[in-house]
N, C-alpha and C positions, 0 to 999 in steps of 0.2 A: 756636473760634467767635467771630465778631466781633459786638459787640452795638451796633446804630446808636447815635450819640450826639447829641443836640441841639446840642453844640458844633460839628458839623460846618457848620452855617448861618453860625457866626461866622468860621470858617476860610474859607469861601468869599468873604465881603466881605473878607478881609484880602488875598485875592489880587490884587486891584485897587490894593493900597495898595504902596508904595515903602519901607515901614519894615520895622524888624526885630520880628519877632514873639515875644513872649515867653509861653509856655503855662505856667502855674503851677497846681500841685495837689499833694496828698498821694501819697507813695510809693504805687505799685500802684493808682491811680486808673484807668490806662489811657492816660497821654500818650504812650507811644510806640506803642502799638499804635494810638491815634487816629492819628497822623501817619504810620506806615506804611500803613495803609488810605486816608487821604486822599490821600497821595502814591504810592499803589500803580502809578499809570500814568505817572508824572514820574519824571525823572532826578534822583534825591535820594541824598545820602550822608549817613550817620548816624555822627555821633563821640559815643562815650560816655566823658566823664571820670571814670567811676567805674571804668573799667576801664584799668589801668596802661599797657598799650601803645599804646592810642588816645590816653590822656593825653599820654603821650611824644611821639607822632607830632604832636599839636595842637601843643604847646609847641615843637617842632623847627621846624615849618612857620611858626610865628608869627614867626620871626626873619627870614624870607625877605620878598621884596617881595610885595605884595597879588596880582598877576599870577601869580607862582611858586606862591603858596600855592594858588590855585584850580587851577592845572595841577596842581599835587602831590595835590589833593583828586579830578582826574580831570574838572575842569570841570563840575561838577553844575549843575542848574537851581534846586536846593535844597539848602542845608547846614543839616542838623540837628544842634545840640550838645546832647547829652542830659546830665541832671545837671549843668547849666551852672554851678550854685553850688560846686563841689566845687574849683574852681580861681578864686580870688579875681581873677585878672588877665583872666579871661573877657571881661567887658564892655569893659575898654579894648583888648584885642586886637581884637574884633569891630568896635569903633568905628572902628578905623584902617582895617579892611577895607572898611567901609560907607561912610566920608567918601572914600575912594579912588574909590568908585563900580564895585565890583565887579559884575559881572553876576548872580551866584548871590543868591537871597533867602536871609535868614538867619533861621533859628529857633532859639531857647533852649528848652530844656525845663527846669524846675527843681522839685524836691520840697520847697522852702523858700522862702516868699515872702520872709521875712526877707533872707537873704543875697542871694537874686539881685536883690531890688528895691533893697537898699542899695548893691550894686555898680554897678547901672545908674542909681540916682538922679541921678548927674552926668553919668557917661561917655555915657548914651544918651538924654539928656533931649532930646525933640523928635523922637526917632529911632525911637521904639518903639511897639507895640501890645501891650495885654496881653488874653490871654484866660485866665480862671480855670476850671480843669476839676475839678469834684468828684467824687464817688462818684456811681453810677448813681442817678438819680431814678427814683419809682416807675414812671412812664409808660414810662421806657427798659426797664426790667425786664419790665414786663407785654408791651411790643411784641416780646420776644425770645421770648415762649411760641408754642408750635406753633398754639395755637388763637387767637391773635390776627389782627386783622385791620383795617386803617386804615381801613375803611369803617364800623367801630362807634365811636359816641360812647361816652365813660365811663358815660353812663347805660345805653346797650344792653349794655356789657360787664359792667355790675353785674346786669343781669338775667340776661343769657345765660349769664354764666360766674361767677357767684356764689361756687360752692364751689371753683373753681380760682383765683379771685383771693382768697379768703379764706386757701387755702394758701400762695400767693405772698405775700401781706401779711404773715403769720405768720413765714415764713422772713426776710422783709425785717427785720421787727421784732426778731428774735433775733439772726440772723446778719449783719445790716447790709446794704449795698449795693456794697460791692467787687466789680468783675468776677471776681476770683478766688474770693471767697466764693459768688457766684451759679452759677459754673460748678463749682467743685470738688466731688468727691464726699466728701470729708472736710474741711467747711468749719470744724470746730473747730480742726482743725490748722493750717489755713491761717491762721486767725485769731491763734491763740496765737503762731505764728511772726512773723506780721505785727506783732503788738503788740511782741514784742521787737526786731524790726527797727526800727520806729518808734523806739524807745528808744536803741538801740545806733548806729544809723547817722544818724538826724537829731538827735534833741533831745541826746543826749550829745556828739557829735562837733561840730556846730554851735553848740552853747551852751559848749562845753568845761567841761562840768560833770564834778566828780569825786565828789561825793556822790551816788551813784547811788541809795543807799537812800532819800534824801529825795524824789527825784523820783519814784520807785516809789511811795512813801507817800501822796505829794500826789496821783498819779493814782487811788490807791485811795479816798482821800477823796473827791475829785471824782465818782467814779464812783458812790459810795454817795450822794451829795448832788444827783445830777444833777436839774435843774430847780428847785432851792432857791436861795435869794438866799444867795450865797456871801459870808461875812465873811472879809476877809483876816487879820484880828487873831484869828480863832477859828482858822483853818488855821494862822496862824504859832506859835500856842499849842501846838497839837497835834502840830507838827512840830518844835518846839523850834529854830527859825530866825527870822530877823528879818522884819519886814514887809516891807522893801524886798527880801528876798530871794524871797519868796512871789511878790511882783508880778513878779520878774525871770522866775521859774519859769512863771507864768502867762501872760505875754507871749511867751515862748518855745513853749508849746504852743499858743497861737493861732497863731503864725508858721510853725508847721511843721504845721498843718492838722489837730490832735488835737482842740482845743476850741474853742467861740467863745461870746463873752459878750453877753448881751442886756441892753441898759440899760432902766431905768424909764423910761415915758412919763408925762409931767406938763404941765400948763398951769397949775396952781395949787399951789406947793409948800407952802403952808398946810395943804391937805387931802390931798395925795397925795404917795407915797413918789417922790423922785426922783434919789437918788444910787445906789441899789443896783443890783447887777447879778446877773442868773442866769448859770449856766454850764451848757451843753448839749456834747456829744460830736458832731463831725460825723457819726460812725457808731456805730450801737447794735452793731455786730459788735465793734469795738474796745472799747467800755465793757464789753460782757460778757466779753470775753478777759482783760481787767484783773482782774475779778473771778472768772474762771475759774467763770462761772454760765452755762449753754447749755440750761437747761432749755427744753422746747419746749410747756410747758403754756401756753395761753391763761389760767389761773387762777394762775400765780405771783405771788407777793405784790406784786412790783415791776412789774408789766405796765403799771399806769396811768402811772409813771415813764417806763417804756420807750415808750409810746405818745406821751407828750407829746415826749420828746426826738426820736422817729421825725418827727414832724408838723413840728415847728419846724426840723429839719434839712432837711425837704424845701423849705420856704419858703426856707431859708437857700441850699440849693443853686441853686434857681430864681434867687433873687437874683444869686448869682455868675455864673449862665450868662448874664444878661441885662446884667451890667455893673454892678451893684450900683446899680441905680436907685430901689429902695425902702428904707425904713428899717423894721428889726424891733423891737419893744419888748414887755415885759411891762407890765401897770397894777396898780395897788395903791393903794387910799386908806389913810389912815391910820387908819380905822374898820374896816379889814380886808376891806373888798370887793375882789375879785380879777378880771382878766381875763388868760388866759394869753397870747393873742398880739395885739399890735397891729401892723397893717401900715400905713405912712403913705407914699405915693406923692404928691408935690406938697403939695397942700392935703386929699386925699382920705385918709380914714380908714377902714381895715375893722378888724373886732375878731371874734376866734375864741375859743371855748372847746373845749378838747379832753380827751374822755372816752373811754375804751376802750368801755366800755357805756353805756346810759343815752341818753334822746332828749330829756330836759326839762333846761333851765338857767333861772336865775332871776338876770340881770345889770342889773336896774333901775337900781342907782346909777350905772353907768358910761352906759348907754343914755339915761338921763334928762339927765345931764351933757353928753353928747356928741352926743344925737339920732343915735346910730348903733346899728342892731340888731346884737347880738352872735349870730353864727353858730355853730353846733356842727359839730364835726368830730369823728365816732365811727368805731370799726372797720367799721361798715357803710357809710361814706362815705369811703373812703381817697383819693380822687383829689382832690389839693391844687388849690385854684381857682388860674387864672392872675391 
């Protein structure tokens, strides 16, 4: 089953471009499936550099002239190179073909933003466009349900299908938003295998890490502390490794789309926290798989943390899809007042408090300071504002 993705509109815009396309996102978010669906009526060739025979063919053809290369691939309209970060020469090879002016449009798919972007930074400067593909957002998940119709607004859906939406929402909060987790009858096994795959194939290989125990322990600590202001010094002490090593691991986890960090929002450093960062997981299912905790009860003790992570990751996913046009923050004053999420777009500021249950909030300190009403997002109102 194919779930329609909002990223399709970005792909359609790219068709009129003459640049190389980079599609970046975590393993198993559906990059290949998206491209296969998008190019289903086009003459396209897919080459997966994670498969030894295909990688060998790619390298063999790269030694030929660009015209011979394209003939070797069958003269496709689109040449899609999957897991492009698996070969460090990919960008240099593709640059040569592009500069020669081959007719085929080139698409690189990568599950590591760090490696692929670092390779491409110089070789493909001015020659590429980037699309980031995150996990499914809630609108995409709901639109795949049999009872969904484009004719319904989010408000209509909330009224007509409130029970169905509650069920879909709780599944998404517990099992996350990977297409495989949504579609799999055994969601827990899928996520446990995916979490291990993350570590073995992306984090460990790309980072050339040898101390697997420390990276596992760091992930466990982050999973327990999700939504908290992470102290690198505290993590360093708990893990028995240097502060610089912790920072390296955190950057690697960010670049492989496992976590992201939310900085503090501040315009007055004397009264507001300005240097701290909170850590969130891109996907709740991965967080729960790390802890091996899949309780489906809406009363589980960490439901508040899970809900906060889910909501903020929804904003982060929408931001990726839009080309990172907004900035996301949390806010805390030195006197202890807090707001979970600040969204800044140009000079416009929006503020949100995130609660699984409850209909009332009191955020006068922020509202008086920034003349901005803090809005509540609870489990009865799961559709994230545009």
